[in-house]
C-alpha positions in Angstrom: 29.5 -55.8 -15.5 28.2 -58.7 -13.5 24.8 -60.2 -14.6 23.2 -59.2 -11.3 24.4 -55.6 -11.8 22.8 -55.6 -15.2 19.5 -56.7 -13.7 19.5 -53.9 -11.1 20.4 -51.2 -13.6 17.6 -52.5 -15.8 15.3 -52.2 -12.8 16.4 -48.6 -12.0 16.4 -47.2 -15.5 14.1 -49.2 -17.9 10.9 -47.5 -16.7 12.3 -44.2 -17.8 12.8 -45.4 -21.4 9.5 -47.2 -21.6 7.2 -44.4 -20.3 6.1 -43.4 -23.8 4.9 -47.0 -24.3 2.7 -46.9 -21.3 1.6 -43.3 -21.6 -2.1 -44.3 -22.1 -2.1 -45.6 -18.5 -0.1 -42.8 -16.9 -1.7 -39.7 -18.4 -4.8 -39.2 -16.3 -6.1 -35.7 -15.7 -7.2 -34.3 -12.4 -5.9 -33.8 -8.9 -7.2 -37.2 -7.8 -4.9 -39.1 -10.2 -1.7 -40.5 -8.9 0.6 -41.1 -11.9 3.6 -41.8 -9.7 1.6 -44.6 -7.9 0.8 -46.2 -11.3 4.4 -45.8 -12.4 5.5 -47.6 -9.2 3.2 -50.5 -10.2 4.8 -50.6 -13.6 8.2 -50.5 -12.1 7.3 -53.4 -9.8 6.1 -55.5 -12.7 9.3 -54.8 -14.6 11.3 -55.7 -11.6 9.3 -58.9 -11.0 8.7 -60.4 -14.5 6.5 -63.4 -14.6 7.7 -66.8 -15.6 5.7 -67.4 -18.8 5.6 -71.2 -18.2 4.5 -71.0 -14.6 2.3 -67.9 -14.2 -1.3 -68.5 -13.3 -4.4 -66.9 -14.9 -4.7 -64.2 -12.1 -1.0 -63.3 -12.5 -1.3 -62.9 -16.3 -4.4 -60.8 -15.9 -2.5 -58.4 -13.6 -0.4 -57.2 -16.6 -1.4 -54.0 -18.3 -3.0 -54.3 -21.7 -3.6 -58.0 -21.3 -7.3 -58.8 -21.4 -8.8 -61.8 -19.5 -9.7 -63.5 -22.7 -6.2 -63.2 -24.1 -4.7 -64.4 -20.8 -6.8 -67.6 -21.1 -5.7 -68.1 -24.7 -2.0 -67.9 -23.5 -2.6 -70.6 -21.0 -4.4 -72.8 -23.6 -1.5 -72.4 -26.0 1.0 -73.1 -23.2 -0.8 -76.3 -22.4 -1.0 -77.3 -26.1 2.7 -76.7 -26.7 3.9 -78.1 -23.4 5.4 -74.8 -22.5 6.9 -71.8 -24.3 10.6 -71.7 -25.3 10.8 -68.0 -26.0 8.7 -64.9 -25.1 8.4 -64.4 -28.9 6.3 -67.6 -29.1 3.4 -65.5 -27.7 2.9 -64.0 -31.2 1.4 -67.4 -32.2 -1.3 -67.1 -29.6 -4.8 -66.6 -31.0 -5.8 -63.0 -30.8 -2.3 -61.7 -29.9 -1.3 -58.6 -31.8 2.2 -57.3 -32.1 1.4 -54.0 -30.4 0.1 -55.8 -27.3 3.1 -58.2 -27.3 5.6 -55.3 -27.4 3.9 -53.8 -24.3 3.7 -56.9 -22.2 7.1 -58.4 -23.3 9.1 -56.5 -20.5 6.9 -58.1 -17.9 7.6 -61.7 -18.9 10.5 -64.1 -18.8 11.3 -67.8 -19.5 12.7 -70.0 -16.7 14.0 -69.1 -13.3 16.2 -66.1 -12.4 19.8 -66.7 -11.4 19.8 -67.1 -7.6 22.5 -64.5 -7.0 22.5 -61.6 -4.5 22.0 -58.2 -6.0 21.2 -54.7 -4.9 20.5 -51.2 -6.0 20.4 -47.7 -4.5 18.7 -44.5 -5.8 19.5 -41.0 -4.4 17.5 -38.0 -5.7 17.9 -34.3 -4.8 15.5 -31.5 -6.0 15.0 -27.9 -5.2 13.0 -24.9 -6.5 13.9 -21.2 -6.8 12.9 -18.7 -5.6 12.2 -19.9 -2.1 8.5 -19.8 -1.0 7.2 -17.5 1.7 7.2 -20.4 4.1 11.0 -20.6 3.9 11.7 -16.9 3.8 9.5 -16.1 6.8 10.6 -19.1 8.9 7.2 -20.8 8.9 8.7 -23.9 7.4 11.0 -25.6 9.9 13.4 -27.2 7.4 15.4 -26.3 4.3 14.1 -26.1 0.7 15.8 -29.3 -0.5 13.8 -32.5 -1.4 15.8 -35.6 -0.5 14.8 -39.1 -1.6 16.5 -42.4 -1.2 15.4 -45.9 -2.3 17.3 -49.1 -1.9 16.8 -52.8 -2.3 18.8 -56.1 -1.7 17.6 -59.2 -3.4 18.5 -62.9 -3.5 16.9 -64.4 -6.5 13.1 -64.9 -6.3 13.1 -66.0 -2.6 14.2 -63.0 -0.5 13.9 -59.3 -1.0 14.5 -56.3 1.4 13.8 -52.7 0.5 13.4 -49.3 2.0 12.5 -45.7 1.1 13.0 -42.4 2.8 11.8 -39.0 1.6 12.0 -35.4 2.9 9.9 -32.8 1.2 11.0 -29.2 0.9 10.4 -27.4 4.2 10.6 -30.6 6.3 13.4 -31.1 8.8 13.9 -34.9 9.0 15.6 -36.9 6.2 13.4 -39.8 7.2 10.2 -37.7 7.5 8.6 -40.5 5.4 10.1 -44.0 6.0 8.9 -47.2 4.3 10.6 -50.6 4.4 9.7 -54.2 3.9 11.0 -57.8 3.9 9.5 -60.3 1.5 10.0 -64.1 1.6 8.6 -66.3 -1.2 8.2 -70.0 -1.6 6.6 -72.2 -4.2 3.2 -72.0 -2.6 3.6 -69.2 0.0 4.6 -65.6 0.5 5.3 -63.5 3.6 5.7 -59.7 3.7 6.8 -57.9 6.9 6.7 -54.1 6.9 5.0 -51.9 4.4 2.8 -53.6 1.8 -0.3 -53.1 -0.3 -3.4 -55.3 -0.6 -5.5 -55.4 -3.9 -8.4 -57.8 -4.2 -11.4 -58.2 -6.5 -12.7 -55.1 -8.1 -11.4 -52.9 -5.3 -14.8 -52.1 -3.8 -14.1 -53.9 -0.5 -10.3 -53.6 -0.1 -7.8 -51.9 -2.3 -4.7 -49.9 -1.2 -2.6 -48.0 -3.7 -3.4 -46.4 -6.9 -6.9 -46.8 -8.3 -7.1 -46.1 -12.1 -9.3 -43.2 -13.3 -10.8 -42.6 -16.7 -8.3 -41.6 -19.3 -7.1 -42.6 -22.8 -7.1 -46.3 -21.9 -10.9 -46.8 -22.3 -11.1 -50.6 -21.8 -8.5 -51.7 -19.2 -9.2 -49.0 -16.7 -12.6 -50.3 -15.6 -12.0 -53.8 -14.6 -9.5 -53.9 -11.6 -6.5 -56.2 -11.8 -5.7 -56.9 -8.1 -2.3 -58.4 -7.4 -2.9 -59.6 -3.8 0.0 -58.7 -1.5 2.6 -56.3 -2.8 5.7 -54.9 -1.1 5.3 -51.1 -1.0 7.8 -48.3 -1.4 6.0 -45.3 -3.1 5.8 -42.1 -1.1 2.1 -41.8 -0.1 1.7 -43.1 3.5 -2.1 -43.5 3.1 -1.6 -46.1 0.3 0.2 -48.7 2.4 -0.4 -51.0 5.4 2.3 -51.7 7.9 2.5 -55.1 9.6 2.4 -58.7 8.4 0.8 -60.2 5.2 0.7 -63.9 4.4 -0.3 -65.7 1.2 -0.8 -69.5 1.1 -2.0 -71.6 -1.9 -3.6 -75.1 -1.9 -4.6 -76.6 -5.1 -6.7 -74.0 -6.9 -7.3 -71.9 -3.7 -5.5 -68.9 -2.4 -5.6 -67.8 1.3 -4.6 -64.4 2.5 -4.2 -63.1 6.0 -3.0 -59.6 6.9 -2.5 -57.5 10.0 -1.6 -53.8 10.1 -0.8 -51.5 13.0 0.2 -47.9 12.1 -0.3 -44.3 13.0 -1.9 -41.7 10.8 -1.7 -37.9 10.8 -4.9 -36.4 12.2 -6.5 -33.4 13.8 -7.3 -34.1 17.4 -9.9 -31.8 19.1 -10.0 -30.5 22.7 -12.7 -33.1 23.3 -10.2 -35.9 22.5 -11.6 -37.2 19.2 -10.1 -37.2 15.7 -12.1 -34.8 13.5 -10.3 -35.6 10.3 -7.4 -37.6 8.9 -4.7 -35.4 7.4 -4.0 -36.6 3.9 -1.3 -34.1 2.8 1.6 -35.9 4.4 3.6 -32.7 4.9 5.3 -31.8 8.2 6.7 -28.4 7.3 5.0 -26.0 9.8 4.3 -26.3 13.5 0.6 -26.9 12.7 1.4 -29.7 10.3 3.9 -31.2 12.8 1.2 -31.3 15.5 -0.9 -33.6 13.4 1.9 -36.2 13.0 1.0 -39.8 14.1 -2.0 -38.7 16.3 -4.4 -41.5 15.2 -3.8 -45.2 15.8 -5.2 -47.6 13.3 -5.4 -51.4 13.6 -6.5 -53.5 10.7 -7.2 -57.3 10.6 -8.3 -59.1 7.5 -8.8 -62.4 5.6 -9.3 -63.3 2.0 -10.0 -66.5 0.1 -10.3 -66.9 -3.7 -10.2 -69.8 -6.1 -11.5 -71.2 -9.4 -14.9 -72.9 -8.8 -15.0 -74.0 -12.4 -12.5 -73.6 -15.3 -14.4 -70.5 -16.3 -15.4 -69.0 -12.9 -13.3 -67.5 -10.2 -14.9 -66.4 -6.9 -13.4 -64.5 -3.9 -14.5 -63.2 -0.5 -12.8 -60.6 1.6 -13.5 -59.6 5.2 -11.6 -57.0 7.4 -12.1 -54.7 10.3 -10.5 -51.5 11.5 -10.1 -50.1 15.0 -9.2 -46.4 15.6 -7.9 -44.7 18.8 -9.0 -42.1 19.6 -12.4 -42.4 17.9 -13.3 -40.6 14.7 -16.0 -37.9 14.8 -16.6 -35.2 12.2 -19.1 -32.5 13.5 -19.8 -31.2 10.0 -23.2 -32.9 9.5 -24.1 -30.7 6.6 -21.3 -31.7 4.3 -19.9 -34.8 6.0 -23.1 -36.4 7.2 -22.0 -39.9 6.0 -18.3 -39.6 7.1 -16.8 -42.5 9.1 -17.4 -42.1 12.8 -16.7 -44.1 15.9 -13.9 -46.5 16.9 -14.1 -48.8 14.0 -16.2 -50.8 11.5 -16.2 -54.1 9.6 -16.4 -54.5 5.8 -16.9 -57.6 3.7 -17.9 -58.8 0.3 -17.8 -61.2 -2.6 -16.4 -60.8 -6.1 -16.6 -62.9 -9.3 -14.8 -63.2 -12.6 -16.3 -65.4 -15.2 -15.2 -66.2 -18.8 -18.1 -66.9 -21.2 -16.5 -67.4 -24.6 -15.2 -64.0 -25.8 -16.9 -62.2 -22.9 -15.7 -61.7 -19.4 -18.2 -60.9 -16.6 -16.9 -59.2 -13.5 -18.4 -57.7 -10.4 -18.2 -57.2 -6.6 -20.6 -56.7 -3.7 -19.5 -54.8 -0.6 -21.3 -54.7 2.7 -20.7 -52.4 5.7 -23.0 -51.8 8.7 -26.5 -51.4 7.1 -25.3 -50.3 3.7 -24.2 -52.2 0.6 -22.6 -51.2 -2.7 -21.9 -53.1 -5.9 -20.4 -53.0 -9.4 -21.2 -55.3 -12.3 -19.6 -55.2 -15.7 -18.6 -57.1 -18.9 -15.7 -57.0 -21.3 -16.0 -58.3 -24.9 -13.0 -58.9 -27.2 -14.0 -60.1 -30.6 -11.7 -59.5 -33.6 -11.4 -55.8 -34.3 -13.7 -54.8 -31.5 -13.2 -54.5 -27.8 -16.0 -53.2 -25.5 -16.6 -52.7 -21.8 -19.9 -51.9 -20.0 -20.3 -51.5 -16.3 -22.9 -50.2 -13.9 -22.0 -49.1 -10.3 -24.2 -48.4 -7.3 -22.4 -46.7 -4.4 -24.8 -45.2 -1.9 -23.7 -42.2 0.3 -23.9 -44.4 3.4 -21.3 -46.9 2.1 -18.2 -45.4 3.7 -15.0 -47.4 3.2 -11.5 -45.7 3.6 -9.9 -48.5 1.6 -12.2 -48.7 -1.3 -10.7 -48.4 -4.8 -13.7 -49.3 -7.0 -14.1 -47.7 -10.4 -15.8 -44.3 -10.2 -15.8 -40.8 -11.6 -14.2 -39.4 -8.5 -14.5 -41.5 -5.4 -16.4 -44.8 -4.8 -19.1 -43.2 -2.6 -22.3 -41.3 -3.3 -22.4 -42.3 -6.9 -24.5 -44.3 -9.4 -23.3 -44.6 -12.9 -23.1 -46.4 -16.3 -20.0 -46.7 -18.3 -19.5 -47.7 -21.9 -16.0 -48.0 -23.5 -15.2 -49.1 -27.1 -12.0 -49.7 -29.0 -12.3 -50.4 -32.8 -9.5 -51.2 -35.2 -11.1 -51.1 -38.7 -7.7 -50.9 -40.4 -4.3 -52.2 -39.3 -2.9 -48.7 -38.8 -6.1 -47.0 -37.5 -7.6 -47.1 -34.1 -10.8 -45.5 -32.6 -11.5 -45.2 -28.9 -14.6 -44.0 -27.2 -16.1 -43.9 -23.7 -19.3 -42.4 -22.2 -19.7 -42.3 -18.5 -23.0 -41.0 -17.1 -23.4 -40.7 -13.3 -25.7 -39.4 -10.6 -24.9 -38.3 -7.0 -27.9 -39.0 -4.8 -26.6 -36.8 -2.0 -24.9 -33.4 -1.9 -21.2 -33.2 -2.3 -18.6 -31.2 -0.4 -18.9 -28.3 -2.8 -22.3 -29.0 -4.3 -25.3 -28.0 -2.1 -27.7 -30.6 -3.4 -27.7 -33.9 -5.5 -26.5 -33.5 -9.0 -25.6 -35.5 -12.1 -23.2 -35.3 -15.0 -21.5 -37.1 -17.8 -18.2 -37.4 -19.6 -17.1 -38.7 -22.9 -13.9 -39.1 -24.9 -13.3 -39.7 -28.6 -9.9 -40.6 -29.8 -8.5 -41.4 -33.3 -5.0 -42.7 -33.8 -3.5 -43.2 -37.2 0.0 -44.5 -38.2 0.5 -42.5 -41.3 3.9 -44.0 -42.2 6.8 -45.6 -40.6 7.8 -43.3 -37.7 4.9 -40.9 -38.1 1.8 -41.1 -35.9 -1.2 -38.7 -35.6 -3.7 -38.5 -32.8 -6.9 -36.5 -32.4 -8.7 -36.4 -29.1 -11.9 -34.8 -28.0 -13.3 -34.7 -24.5 -16.4 -33.3 -22.9 -17.6 -33.1 -19.2 -20.9 -31.9 -17.8 -21.6 -31.4 -14.1 -22.7 -29.0 -11.5 -21.0 -26.6 -9.0 -22.2 -24.4 -6.3 -23.0 -20.8 -7.2 -24.3 -17.8 -5.3 -27.5 -16.2 -6.5 -30.2 -13.8 -5.2 -33.8 -14.6 -4.7 -36.8 -12.4 -5.5 -36.1 -10.3 -2.3 -32.4 -9.9 -3.0 -31.3 -12.4 -0.3 -28.2 -14.4 -1.3 -28.4 -18.1 -1.5 -26.4 -21.0 -2.9 -27.6 -23.4 -5.5 -26.2 -25.9 -8.0 -25.6 -24.6 -11.5 -24.5 -26.6 -14.5 -21.1 -26.3 -16.2 -19.8 -27.8 -19.4 -16.1 -28.3 -20.4 -14.9 -29.3 -23.8 -11.4 -30.0 -24.9 -9.6 -30.9 -28.2 -6.1 -32.2 -28.7 -4.1 -32.6 -32.0 -0.8 -34.4 -31.7 1.9 -35.6 -34.0 4.7 -38.0 -33.0 7.6 -38.3 -35.5 10.6 -40.6 -35.3 12.8 -39.9 -38.4 15.5 -42.1 -37.0 15.9 -44.6 -34.2 17.9 -42.1 -32.1 15.6 -39.1 -32.5 11.9 -38.5 -31.8 9.7 -35.3 -32.0 6.3 -34.5 -30.6 4.1 -31.6 -31.4 0.8 -30.9 -29.6 -1.9 -28.3 -29.6 -4.7 -28.4 -27.0 -7.7 -26.2 -26.6 -10.2 -26.0 -23.8 -13.6 -24.3 -23.6 -15.7 -24.1 -20.5 -19.2 -22.7 -19.8 -19.5 -21.7 -16.1 -22.5 -20.6 -14.0 -23.6 -17.0 -14.6 -23.2 -17.2 -18.3 -19.4 -17.0 -18.0 -17.3 -18.5 -20.7 -13.6 -19.2 -20.5 -11.0 -20.8 -22.7 -7.5 -22.1 -22.7 -4.8 -23.0 -25.2 -1.5 -24.9 -25.1 1.1 -25.4 -27.7 3.8 -28.0 -26.9 7.1 -29.3 -28.5 9.1 -32.2 -27.2 12.4 -33.6 -28.5 14.3 -36.8 -27.4 17.8 -37.8 -28.5 19.3 -41.1 -27.5 22.7 -41.2 -29.2 24.0 -44.4 -27.5 23.2 -46.8 -24.8 25.1 -44.8 -22.2 23.5 -41.4 -22.7 20.1 -39.8 -23.4 18.8 -36.2 -23.7 15.2 -34.9 -23.9 13.9 -31.3 -23.8 10.6 -29.6 -24.4 8.8 -26.3 -24.3 5.1 -25.4 -24.0 3.3 -22.1 -24.3 0.0 -21.8 -22.4 -2.8 -19.2 -22.0 -6.0 -19.7 -20.0 -8.5 -17.2 -18.6 -8.3 -18.6 -15.1 -7.7 -21.7 -13.0 -11.1 -23.0 -14.0 -9.8 -23.3 -17.6 -6.5 -24.9 -16.6 -4.8 -27.4 -18.9 -3.1 -30.5 -17.6 0.2 -31.7 -19.0 1.9 -35.1 -18.6 5.6 -34.6 -17.9 8.4 -37.0 -17.2 11.0 -36.0 -14.6 14.0 -37.9 -13.3 13.8 -41.7 -13.6 10.9 -42.9 -11.5 9.2 -39.5 -11.5 6.1 -38.5 -13.5 3.7 -35.7 -13.0 0.3 -34.5 -14.3 0.6 -30.7 -13.9 -2.1 -28.1 -14.3 -1.1 -24.9 -16.1 -3.1 -21.7 -15.9 -2.6 -18.0 -16.6 -0.3 -17.1 -19.5 3.3 -18.1 -19.9 5.7 -20.8 -21.0 7.3 -23.9 -19.4 10.7 -25.4 -20.5 12.3 -28.6 -19.4 15.7 -30.3 -20.1 16.7 -33.7 -19.0 20.1 -35.5 -19.4 21.2 -38.9 -18.4 24.5 -40.7 -18.8 26.6 -43.5 -17.3 30.3 -42.7 -16.5 30.8 -46.4 -15.8 28.8 -49.6 -15.9 27.3 -49.6 -12.4 26.2 -45.9 -12.2 23.6 -43.8 -14.0 23.5 -40.0 -13.4 20.4 -38.0 -14.3 20.0 -34.2 -14.3 16.8 -32.2 -15.0 16.0 -28.5 -15.2 12.6 -26.9 -15.6 11.7 -23.2 -15.9 8.1 -21.8 -15.8 7.4 -18.2 -16.6 4.0 -16.5 -15.9 3.8 -13.3 -17.9 2.4 -10.3 -16.2 2.5 -11.8 -12.7 4.2 -10.3 -9.6 4.0 -13.5 -7.6 3.2 -17.2 -8.2 1.5 -19.6 -5.9 -0.4 -18.8 -2.7 -0.2 -19.1 1.1 3.1 -20.5 2.3 4.0 -21.5 -1.3 3.8 -18.0 -2.6 7.0 -17.0 -4.4 8.1 -13.6 -5.5 8.5 -12.9 -9.2 6.9 -14.5 -12.2 9.3 -17.4 -12.7 9.9 -20.8 -10.9 13.0 -22.8 -11.7 13.5 -26.4 -10.6 16.7 -28.4 -10.6 17.0 -32.1 -9.9 19.9 -34.6 -9.6 19.8 -38.3 -9.3 22.2 -41.2 -8.9 21.2 -44.8 -9.7 23.8 -47.3 -8.4 23.7 -51.1 -9.0 25.8 -53.2 -6.6 
């Protein structure tokens, strides 16, 4: 097998074998989480490892699990040594632990890559049975097959061309979603033509792509790690720009310029304005097809950043958007502060300062007559890591490309966050976060301002070689709208408090290098308005067998029981290579999955997956066009990964 072929097969398959290592970053509960977007970022870092002897401070900080303080220690040690000879030399850096080194090692290399052309192609097919009502009744205009293709051609570090197409079940066109890019890199410059992302500062002013939410990673999820311009090929059209992006460097300064011109799906009224942007991305029915490409968006922006002192980095971003036709949402009760008109300008400043073992970070964003800001600090001192941050996002600060840290979305929210990680013993780790927040204006579902809080407590213990135990407790308090009657019996809607508490017990056992087991029990208790109480339970078993380099098998089964959708339990599940899902389970039933991967010859990897979900006592599953007869859903997937 040629060296370039090995590199491409590594790119296609390595993320699948490393997912357990980065599970803390990928397992985030809730419908707003985008685990496949985060996986795409990890894939990109694996595919573009940094030269350890040339990477700058900002590039090192973009790596998961690497704190700003540790990134600076790496640069100090590199300067002292005159360069690293091996990636293993990082173990001699002050503050570097072997656990962190194992996680960042795949993202690093020594020296330049071989300047040889290489390429790779991925083809994925998936389908579910039985067919949904939309297929059976002809409401969906296409067949029930999901078709996904992704390819890339690369010449060393200087030139890269990539594309992606996807057709969801029920859609007609194989290229219903099409993304492509061309990337040229020089020593001090970079140019991207096509689809790309921009990620700057703390994400408050401009951030496209996945924005981390709270999860088991209690420290690294708060401070954003923007990577500037990035070629884009994930499958959410709202998370990319389409046009031209340029990066230039001069001494310690970086300059960015970007232009984007694209069409978005939107609902156009008879009066000729866009009442809402359609975020689903599906084009299965006639109604969904009529929303395709109805709104024109033009975006122009500039960014400059640099090190003012050795310990202080400053940046400033400015961009504007123009829409055609104009945006106008008539729902002033729930959407009073929505974006309206033909466009708007946004700008701001961000800082990143290193003061000994402490990192100070923050960003100020300004738009029209409104401003928002976030300010925080990270401390890394011996066995203790801590993060504190305060955010102020008024309801009038409307920014469609904001990715600042928040409980839900960076709008209509003030909050304080505290995260702690403590390692009192070499094999024991405690994690904790507390996030208290207030919403000064009503929400879409809440009828008046409300407040809430969330906390997580996690204990991990390595009992022996190959045996790990984990105990996690979470609690969330908030408010939701509920209908009540006044003194005269008239119905009205008010906010009422709710409380949700969850406990997880997990054991990971690796009796041999080829086999691993996982057992998990999870319980959920929720107090709802009207003195209603519900609960849910989940019992899960997973097994992985990797007999040799050319084959792998994993399977698992879980049993779940919840009183309703309110007490649903989320599960983190790996699919085909490059696919990961956080799925909600509710009702009563079981879910089984089986995945197999093997390589018949050196340039090809074949993957198969089968899942089966059974809902006991149900006559149908799903709702609307996605309603399916019977109480079972089966899913079959097939994927080819080819290196050229």
